N, C-alpha and C positions, 0 to 999 in steps of 0.2 A: 504494500500500500504506500502511496505517496503521503507526504506530510499533510497536504491539503485534504486527502481522503480520510486520514486519521482525525483531523479536526472536524470534518463533517460527521463522522461516526460518533465522535465524542459528544458533540452537540446534540445529536439525535438520541444518544443514550441518556443524556441528562434530562431531555424533554420527555422521552417515551418510557423510560424506566425509572429515572431518578424521581421526578415529580409525577410522572404518568399523567400528563395533561389531558383533560377531558374536553369534549366538544363544548365550545362557548365559554370555557372557564377563564377566569381572570388569573394572570400570572404576574407576580411581583418578583423582579430580579434585583438583588442587592449585590453590588460589585464595585470595582474601582476603575479608574481611567487606565490602569495597566492592562486591563482585559478587554479593551474596547473592540478590537477586531474580532476576537472570539465571541464576545457577547452579541455582536451583530449576527453571527451565524446562528446562535442560540435563538434569538428573537425570530429569525426567519423560519427555523425549524419548528418553533412553537406555533406560529401562525399556520404553517403547513399541516401541523397535527391537529388544528382545530381550535386553538386558543381564541377566546373572544377579544381580549385586550391584553397586551403585554406592557407593563410599566417597568422602566429601568431606573433604579436609584444609583447614581454614580458618586462615589467619593474620590478624592484625590489625596495621595499620601502627603504631598508637600503642604496642601491646605490643612489637612488633619494635624500635621506636626505644628504648623503655625498657630493653630488654636491652642494646643497644649503649651506652647512656648509663650504666647503673648496674650492669650485670652484673659479677661477680667476674672479675678479669683472667685467672685460670686457666681459666675456662669457655670462652674464645674459642678455645682450642686443643683443645676437645673437641667431640664431636658425638653426639647421642642414639642409643643402640643400637636403640631401638624404631623409630625412623625407618628405619634401615638394614634392620631385619627386615621392615618393611612393603614396602619396595622389592624386597627379595629374594623375598618371597611373590608380588608382582606378576609378576616374571619367571617364577617357577616355575609360576604358574597361566596363563602366556601371556596375561596381561591386557593392557589398554590404558591409556594415560596421557593425560589432557587437562589442560593447564595453561591456566587462564584468568587472564591478566595484567591488572593495573590499577595497576601500580606508580607511585608518586610518584617522579619522577626525582630529587628532592631529599630523599628520605626520610632518608638518613643523612648529609646535609651537616653538616660540623662534627665528625663522629665521627672519632677518630684512625684514620688509614689502617692502622696496625698491627693494630687490633682487627678491622677489616673483612678484612684480608688473612689474619689468623690463623684466623678463622672459615671463610673461603673455602677455605683450605688443609685445614682439619680436615674439612670436608664433602666436599671433593674426594677426600681420601684414604679416608674412611670409605665413600663411595658409589662406589668404583671399579668394583665388579661391575655396579651399576646404570648407571653412565656407559658402560661397554663395551657393555651391552645396547642402550642408546640409539644409540650411535655405529655399531653394526653392524646396526641395524634388527631386533633379535631380537624386539621387541615393537612394536605400533603406538603411535605417540605423535603429539601435535599441540599446537601453541601457538596460542591465539587471544587477543584482548584486548577488554576493555570499559572504558569511561571510569570514572575516579574524579574527584572534585571537584578534588583538587590537581593531578592530571595534566592535566585539562581546562584549568585555570587557567594552567598552564605553557605549553600549546600555543596557547591563545587569550587572552593577557593583555589585549588591547585590547577584547575583547567585554564587555558587562555580565555580571555573575556568573550571572544567570538564563539567559543564552544560551550559556554555555561548554560545559556538558554536552551539550545538544542538538546543538551544532556538532560536537563530537567524535564523538558517536554517528553522525551523518550521514556524517562523513568516514570512519569505520571501515566503515560499511555499504558505502560506495562502493568501498573497497579490496578488500572480499571479495565484490563483485558481488551485493550484496543490493539489491533494488528495481529490477533491470534485467531482469526476466523470471524464468525458472526458474533458481534459483541453482545447483542440482546440475548441470544441463545446461551452464550457463555455465562452471562449473569444469572439466568434462570437456573442453570445447573449448579452454580456456586451457591446461590441462596438455598437451594434444596439441601446441599451438604451441610450448611450452617444450621438449618432448621432441624435436620436429623440429629445433630449434636445437641441442640437445645431440648429436643424431645427426650433424648436419653437422660439428660440431667434432670428434667422435670419428673421422670419416672423414679428417680432415686429419692426424691422428697428429702433432701439434705436439711439438716438443722444448723450446721456450722461448716465453715471452711477454715482450715489452719494453714497459713502460709509460712514456709521456712526458706530462707536464702541469706546470703551474707548481708548483715545489717537489717534483716527483716525476720521478725517472729510475731505474727499477727493472727488473731482469731476473730472471725467475723460471723456473727449469728445471722441466720436468714429467717425472715418471717414464715410462719406456717403456710401461708397462702402465696408465697413468692412464686414468680414465673420466670423461667429463663426464656429469653426471646433472641431472635437473630436480627440482622439488619433490615429485614422486610417488615413493613408495618401496613396497617389498613385504617383508612378514615371511617367514620360512622356510616358513610355512604357506600363503603365497600371498595374504595379505590386503593389499590396496592401501590406503595411507593418505597423507595430506598433512601433513608435519611442521610446516610454517609456513603460516598463513593470515592475511595474504596472502603470496604468493610471486611474484616476477617474475624469479628468477635461474636460471642454469645454473651449476654449480660443479664443481670437481675439487680435487685435492690437489697441492701442490708437492713437488719433491724437497727433502728436509729441508735439505741442505747446498748447495742450488743457488740461493739468493736473494742478490742483490748490488745495492747501490745505496741510494737514499734515497726514502722515500715520505712524503707529507704528508697529514694528514687533511683532509677537506672538510666534515664534519659533526660535531657534538658526539657523544661516546660516553657514553650513560647506563649507568653501571656501578656495581652495588652501592649504589644510592641516592645516587649522586654523579654529577657531570658531569666528564668529561675532555675538554678541547677544545684546538684549535689546537696539535696535536702532530705531531712528525715522528720517524721511526725510520730509523736507518741500519743496513743489513745487510752483513755480510761472511761469505761462505761459509755463508749461511743464518741466522746468529745476529745478534740485535739487539745491536749494539756501542755505539750511542748512542741515547738516547731523551730528548726534551724536550717538555714540555707547558706552554702558557701558563696553563692552568687544570687543576688536579688532578694536578700533576706527581708529588706524593708517592704518590698512588694508582697512577699509571702505573708508577712504579718498583716498587711492591709487586706489581703485576700481572705484570710481565715477569720477576720473580724467584720466582714461586710454586714452580717446580721447574725442572729442566733444560730440559724441553720448552716452558716458557712463554716462552722467549726465541727460539723458532723459530715459523715459520708452519705452519698446518695446513689452510688452505682458501684457494682462489682462486675468487672468484665474479664473474660478469659480469652486469651489469644496465644496460640502456641509459638514458641521461639522459632519453629521451622516454617512459620508463615512466609509467603513470598516476599513481603515487604521487609521482614526481618532478615531473610536470607540475602537480600540485595546488598546489605551492608551499608545502605545509605541512611544517614541521619538527616531528616527533612527539616528539622526545626519548625514543624507545623504539626499540631496535634491530630489533624485529620489523618495524616499518614503515620506518625510515630506511635499513636495509640493502637494502630493495627499491625504493629510489629512487636507488641509487648502486652502482657497482662497489665491491666490498669485499674485504677479506682477513680472515683470522682468526688470532689468536695462539693457539698451543696445539695440542691434539689434532686429528689428521686423521681424516676419515671413512674407515674401511677399505673402505666400499662404493664409494669412488672409485678403487679399485685392483682390477684383474682378479684375482679369487680372494681378495681381501682379507678377506672375511667369515669365511673358514675359517682365517685365520692368528692365531697367538697374539701377544701383545705383543712378545716378544723377536724373533719372526720379522719383524714389521712394522718394528721398529727396525733390524734387519739389512738391510732393503731400503731404508732411508733414508726411512721414513715416520714422521712425528713422533708421539710419544706424550706425553701430559701429563695433569695433573689438571684442566686448564682448557681452555676453548674460548670465545674472546671475539671477536666480529666488530667491525670498525671500517671506516668509510666513507672511500673515497679518490676516488670518481668525480666528474666534473664535465663540463660542456659543452666543456671545453678538453682533455679527455683523448684521446690516441691510443694504441692498442695494436696492436703488430705481433706476429703469430705467426711463429715461425721453425721451419721444417721441418728434419729431420735433415740434409738436403743443403745447408742454408744459405739456401734460398729463403725470401723474406719474403712473408707473407700478411697483408694488412691485416685486422684483426679489428674494431677500433673507429676511427672518425674523428669528431672533434668530439663525443665522448661517446656515439655511437650505432653500431649495427652497420654494418660496412662490406661485408658480403657477404649 
């Protein structure tokens, strides 16, 4: 396939499999000026697939950086009402959301963490209705990525500048199964494999997971009605979509107060245009009671104090070390990719879809059941070739889940 053919197939995959656009449906695309050429192809493919209207929100990295450098201090605790109104209309119209990511991992390096945290908290609070719709799969949504020059330079610093963008494009194509035959068919087979794994875990009815690895000794209790799910989701209208492309994980939620022990990160976390790296978290009765990072410690402290729920976990995800992204040996400095190379956890909000009947429950009901609620949800990577995970059944029987970083059953 030529590069242009791969672009066409990628755009079609995002539209037809990622958000699975429906006839007459409203599509909102959030992206940056770095992706403009590819975004034009996506918009064309969306209309060809029957979209009623496609709205594109473009941000520009330089303009974003200027706001954080020069914006009035009081503005960081505010969030535009017109953005909130647009997201609410998206939900009301049962539209679909596509996020095309090209973020520079160092975009906000050097910006005071208090500014970043204040804006994150303001947006999280203002967009609570939108966030709940995403977490409950009320609308179809998907995240994909395309290279930007600064991101490509971060991933491939040893390559000549002229080769960095092509290298990242090819790496991304490989992760989303472009260029290996018919992409839509490849994805259907891949999702079936992940769903089979989720089904096996659900049949076990595990009560706990025990993680052991260098720097990690962590026990996570699982709610009695927890559900393991894969990357495939369904809206209330029955539309199937893939939230993350690529995806290699099966995941569930923890019991909010049932996490104890210490966990150590194994990959850098790209968060809000900064890098948090070489960090460890200590949990007692579910809460983070100690947190230390060699890189980005101030931002880590801001992250885990966004609200009450940001000091608890909301997601438990299993990804084998032998996953294709891990085996590539590429560090992407982008969670969409790095989380699919490693077992990971998420700080903050839990997905109600991972609890039997959870989509029908209100926030207070979820909290009463020990399911974490927060204005944030941030994944961080903990897996390695040295990680063992045991599943513990209600009767105390131990079931090996991972050995040396890979599935044990």
